[in-house]
C-alpha positions in Angstrom: -0.1 -0.1 -0.1 0.9 3.6 -0.6 -0.2 6.6 1.5 -0.3 10.0 -0.1 -0.9 13.2 1.7 -1.2 16.5 -0.1 -0.8 20.0 1.2 -0.4 23.5 0.1 -3.6 24.3 -1.5 -5.4 27.5 -0.4 -6.9 30.9 -1.6 -5.1 33.0 -4.0 -5.7 35.9 -6.1 -5.4 35.8 -10.0 -1.8 36.0 -11.1 -0.7 34.4 -7.8 1.4 31.2 -7.1 1.1 28.1 -4.9 3.2 25.1 -4.3 1.4 22.0 -3.7 3.1 19.0 -2.0 2.4 15.2 -2.0 4.1 13.1 0.6 4.4 9.5 0.0 5.0 6.6 2.3 4.5 2.8 2.5 5.6 0.6 -0.2 7.0 3.4 -2.5 10.1 1.4 -3.6 8.2 0.2 -7.0 6.3 3.4 -7.9 6.6 3.9 -11.5 4.7 7.2 -12.0 3.5 9.9 -9.9 1.4 13.0 -10.7 -1.4 15.3 -10.4 -5.0 15.5 -11.4 -7.5 18.0 -10.7 -11.3 18.2 -10.7 -13.3 21.5 -10.9 -16.9 21.7 -9.9 -19.0 20.2 -12.3 -16.3 18.8 -14.6 -14.3 15.7 -14.9 -11.2 15.0 -13.5 -8.3 16.0 -15.6 -4.6 15.1 -15.8 -2.4 17.9 -14.8 1.2 16.7 -15.1 3.1 13.5 -14.0 6.6 12.3 -13.5 8.1 8.9 -14.2 10.6 6.8 -11.8 13.4 8.1 -14.2 12.1 11.8 -14.1 10.6 12.0 -17.4 7.7 14.5 -17.1 4.5 15.1 -19.1 2.1 17.9 -18.8 -1.3 18.8 -20.0 -0.6 21.0 -23.1 -2.8 24.1 -21.7 -0.9 24.1 -18.4 2.8 23.4 -19.1 3.8 27.0 -19.5 2.5 27.9 -15.9 2.8 24.6 -13.9 6.1 22.7 -13.0 6.3 19.1 -11.4 9.3 18.3 -9.4 10.3 15.8 -6.6 12.6 15.4 -3.6 13.6 11.7 -3.4 15.1 12.2 -0.1 11.8 13.5 1.4 9.7 11.1 -0.8 7.6 14.2 -1.8 6.3 15.3 -5.2 5.7 18.9 -5.9 3.5 21.0 -8.3 4.3 24.6 -8.6 1.4 26.6 -9.9 2.2 29.9 -11.3 0.1 32.8 -13.0 -2.9 31.2 -11.3 -6.3 32.0 -13.1 -10.0 31.6 -11.9 -10.4 28.7 -14.1 -7.6 26.8 -12.1 -9.8 26.5 -9.1 -10.2 22.9 -8.2 -9.5 20.2 -6.0 -5.9 18.9 -6.9 -5.2 15.2 -6.1 -1.8 13.6 -6.1 -1.7 9.9 -7.5 1.0 7.2 -7.7 0.9 4.1 -10.2 2.6 0.9 -10.0 2.8 -1.3 -13.1 3.3 -5.1 -13.2 0.9 -7.8 -13.7 -1.7 -5.3 -12.6 -1.6 -1.7 -12.4 -2.2 -0.4 -8.9 -3.3 3.2 -8.3 -3.0 5.2 -5.2 -4.7 8.7 -4.4 -4.5 11.2 -2.0 -7.4 13.0 -0.4 -7.0 16.1 -2.5 -6.2 19.8 -1.7 -8.4 22.7 -2.7 -7.0 25.5 -4.8 -9.3 28.5 -5.0 -8.3 31.3 -7.2 -10.4 34.3 -6.8 -10.1 38.2 -6.2 
């Protein structure tokens, strides 16, 4: 099992920045991919970005110029830097981790709320 705990969300004005954190614990030794999804009210969950175990990154095309994914292996923590935030970025941001093998296991955090409003 893998446990994921997000933090760093909050209320920010348009144009502001936030840095989300996702602390991982448990059986993280064979995690192949970690990343972030978000879900806005009334909308489907959408992929924001992910990073593979060998540090390859992928972003949603519409977000890659403003968001940056990174990690600190010593702290077992994944980050998402959000810059130039817009009201449409308002959503719950979820951290996830995937392990590929004979079956694919996906783990989710509880989510952290990001609200962009003046």
